[in-house]
MARVOZA-548669 format. One record per residue: x, y, z of N, C-alpha, C in turn; residue in one letter. Coordinates in steps of 0.2 Angstrom, whole numbers, padded with zeros to 4 digits, always signed. Layout:
! MARVOZA-548669
XYZXYZXYZa ...
! end
This chain:
! MARVOZA-548669
+0098-0085-0208+0098-0090-0210+0092-0094-0206x +0088-0098-0214+0081-0101-0211+0082-0110-0205x +0078-0110-0203+0081-0115-0198+0074-0120-0196x +0075-0124-0195+0069-0130-0193+0068-0133-0187x +0064-0134-0181+0065-0138-0177+0065-0133-0169x +0066-0126-0173+0067-0124-0165+0059-0118-0162x +0059-0121-0158+0052-0119-0152+0055-0112-0151x +0048-0108-0151+0048-0102-0145+0045-0102-0142x +0044-0099-0132+0039-0099-0129+0039-0092-0125x +0036-0090-0129+0038-0078-0126+0033-0077-0123x +0035-0072-0119+0031-0067-0115+0031-0061-0116x +0027-0057-0114+0027-0050-0115+0026-0046-0110x +0026-0050-0104+0021-0049-0097+0017-0048-0096x +0013-0051-0102+0005-0048-0102+0003-0054-0102x +0008-0061-0106+0003-0065-0110+0009-0071-0111x +0008-0075-0111+0014-0083-0113+0010-0084-0120x +0015-0087-0125+0015-0088-0132+0018-0092-0132x +0014-0099-0138+0020-0100-0143+0021-0100-0150x +0025-0102-0151+0028-0100-0158+0035-0106-0162x +0035-0105-0168+0040-0106-0171+0046-0102-0172x +0052-0101-0173+0059-0099-0175+0059-0101-0181x +0058-0098-0187+0060-0099-0193+0067-0097-0198x +0071-0091-0193+0078-0089-0194+0080-0086-0190x +0088-0086-0191+0089-0082-0187+0095-0080-0188x +0097-0076-0184+0107-0073-0184+0109-0074-0179x +0114-0071-0176+0118-0068-0170+0112-0063-0167x +0111-0058-0171+0107-0054-0168+0099-0054-0168x +0097-0057-0171+0088-0058-0174+0085-0066-0174x +0078-0063-0174+0076-0070-0175+0068-0068-0178x +0064-0072-0184+0058-0073-0186+0055-0076-0182x +0051-0075-0178+0044-0079-0174+0038-0081-0177x +0036-0087-0182+0031-0090-0184+0027-0091-0180x +0021-0092-0181+0016-0095-0180+0012-0094-0172x +0013-0088-0171+0009-0083-0165+0003-0083-0165x +0000-0085-0160-0007-0081-0159-0008-0075-0162x -0015-0072-0165-0015-0066-0169-0015-0060-0160x -0018-0061-0153-0018-0059-0150-0013-0056-0146x -0006-0062-0147+0001-0059-0145+0002-0053-0146x +0004-0051-0139+0005-0044-0137+0013-0043-0140x +0015-0041-0147+0023-0039-0149+0024-0029-0149x +0020-0028-0144+0023-0021-0142+0027-0017-0140x +0030-0023-0137+0036-0020-0132+0041-0026-0132x +0046-0026-0126+0050-0031-0128+0048-0038-0124x +0050-0043-0125+0048-0047-0124+0053-0052-0123x +0054-0058-0118+0055-0062-0116+0053-0070-0118x +0060-0072-0120+0059-0079-0126+0063-0085-0126x +0061-0090-0126+0064-0095-0121+0064-0098-0130x +0070-0101-0134+0071-0103-0138+0074-0112-0135x +0069-0118-0139+0071-0122-0138+0072-0125-0142x +0078-0132-0144+0077-0136-0148+0085-0140-0148x +0086-0144-0153+0093-0150-0153+0094-0150-0145x +0090-0150-0142+0093-0154-0134+0096-0150-0129x +0094-0141-0132+0096-0133-0127+0092-0132-0128x +0091-0125-0123+0087-0121-0122+0092-0111-0120x +0087-0108-0124+0092-0101-0124+0085-0095-0122x +0089-0091-0115+0083-0085-0115+0085-0081-0117x +0079-0078-0121+0083-0071-0125+0078-0066-0123x +0082-0061-0123+0078-0052-0123+0079-0051-0127x +0073-0045-0132+0072-0043-0138+0066-0037-0137x +0068-0035-0145+0064-0028-0145+0060-0029-0153x +0054-0030-0153+0051-0031-0160+0053-0026-0163x +0054-0030-0171+0055-0023-0177+0050-0023-0182x +0046-0029-0181+0041-0028-0187+0037-0035-0186x +0031-0033-0189+0026-0039-0184+0023-0042-0192x +0020-0045-0197+0014-0048-0201+0010-0051-0199x +0003-0050-0199-0003-0055-0199-0005-0057-0206x -0009-0063-0204-0014-0065-0208-0018-0066-0206x -0025-0070-0208-0031-0071-0204-0030-0076-0199x -0025-0079-0195-0026-0083-0192-0020-0082-0185x -0014-0080-0190-0007-0081-0185-0002-0074-0185x +0001-0074-0183+0007-0070-0185+0012-0071-0184x +0018-0068-0186+0025-0069-0186+0027-0062-0185x +0033-0062-0180+0036-0056-0179+0044-0055-0178x +0047-0050-0183+0053-0050-0184+0058-0046-0178x +0062-0050-0171+0066-0047-0167+0073-0046-0168x +0074-0039-0165+0081-0039-0165+0081-0042-0156x +0087-0046-0156+0093-0048-0147+0094-0044-0146x +0093-0041-0139+0093-0037-0135+0100-0040-0131x +0099-0044-0130+0103-0049-0123+0100-0055-0122x +0106-0060-0123+0108-0067-0124+0113-0070-0119x +0113-0076-0121+0118-0078-0117+0124-0081-0124x +0131-0080-0120+0136-0081-0126+0135-0091-0127x +0130-0093-0125+0130-0100-0129+0124-0097-0135x +0119-0093-0133+0116-0093-0141+0121-0092-0145x +0126-0086-0144+0131-0086-0151+0134-0090-0152x +0137-0095-0149+0140-0102-0149+0137-0107-0155x +0129-0107-0152+0124-0112-0155+0123-0108-0162x +0124-0102-0161+0121-0099-0170+0129-0098-0174x +0134-0098-0171+0141-0100-0176+0141-0105-0175x +0137-0111-0172+0142-0120-0172+0135-0118-0181x +0129-0118-0181+0126-0118-0185+0127-0114-0193x +0130-0108-0192+0136-0105-0199+0137-0107-0203x +0143-0114-0197+0147-0116-0199+0147-0123-0204x +0140-0126-0200+0137-0130-0205+0133-0129-0209x +0133-0123-0210+0129-0122-0217+0134-0119-0221x +0140-0116-0220+0144-0116-0226+0147-0121-0225x +0150-0128-0224+0154-0134-0225+0148-0135-0230x +0140-0136-0231+0137-0140-0233+0137-0134-0239x +0138-0127-0241+0138-0124-0245+0143-0125-0251x +0150-0127-0246+0155-0129-0249+0155-0132-0255x +0154-0138-0250+0150-0145-0252+0148-0147-0261x +0143-0141-0260+0139-0141-0267+0142-0139-0271x +0145-0131-0270+0149-0131-0274+0154-0134-0279x +0159-0138-0275+0163-0144-0278+0163-0147-0281x 
! end
C-alpha cells in the first residue's frame, strides 16, 4: 500500500544512507530518494521511522531503479519485529475502513 511520512535509514555495512518509504506491506518495502552511490547489492539493515515509531528491519534487495540523481529500491523483508507486522496490519485496517466508507 502507498504510504507517506515514513523515513528510512539504510545501512549496507559499507555506508549509511537516508531515504523515504513510499510503499509497504508485511513482506516488503519500496525505498525512494536514496543517493545513487547507496550500495544495494547485498542485505540491508533498515530503520523505518514515522508516526512516533521506529522499526529495525533486515531486508534483501529485489530490484533497483535509478534516474539521473536518485535511486529507488524494492526490498523483501527477511526479518522484522512483531511490532512491524502489527503496524502494517493497523494501516491495512485503516485503509480498508476508508475504502468501505467510500463505497457506501
